[in-house]
N, C-alpha and C positions, 0 to 999 in steps of 0.2 A: 043696963049698960047701953050707952049710945056712942056712935062714931059720927063725927061731923066731917064731911068732905066738902071743901069749897069748890064751887062750879068754876071751871076755867073760863076766862074771858075770851070771847070769840074774836075780839079785835087783836089779841095777842097771839092767836093761833094762825101763823102764816108759814110760808115756805122757808123764810129766813130762819125760823126757829128749828126747823128740821135740819137744815144744812149746817147751822152753827154748832151742832153737837160734835162735829169732827173738824180737824184742822184742814186748812186748804191743801197742805201737802198730801194728806190722805186722799182727798177728792181727786187731786191731780194724778196720784198713783193709780187710783181705781180706773180713771178714764184711760190712762196710758195702757194699763193692763188689758182693758177691754179692746182697745184698738189692736194691740199685739195679738191677742187671742183670735180676733176676727180675721186678721191677715194670715195667721198660721193655719186656721181652719180652712180658709179659702185656698191657700197655697197647697196644702196637702191634698185637698180634693182635686184640684187641677193637675197636680203631679201624678195622682193615681189614675186619672183619665189618660194622661199622656203616656203612661206606662201600661195601659190597658189592664189595670188592676181591677177596676170596677166600672160598671155602667149603670148608674142609678138615675131615676127620674127626678130625684130631689135636687134642687138648685142650691149651690153654695157660692153664689156671687157675693161680692163685698157687702152689698146692702142686706142680703139675706143673713149672712153670718153676723153682721152687726146686731140685727134683731134677735138672732139666736143667743148671742152673748149677753145681751141685755136681759133676755128671759131667764137665762141660767143664773145670772148674778142676782136677780131680783126675786128668785123663788123663796118661799117661806120654808124654813127648816121644820123638821118633825119634832123638835124638842119643845 
């Protein structure tokens, strides 16, 4: 018994093929969600500092929370 699998063409393998799997509305929703999560994480951190709730060395500026949010949403699941 044999199984034949065609080798994918490397010229057809580009970034557009990855993005085109989902609708533009979904991509816009993901980006808006990431921005909102970044703003909320940064705002709650600075509100906690203002209320003397915590004093940590970890920085939660807007730039840092954006990277944290991208890292969280791009993690591979365990399944």
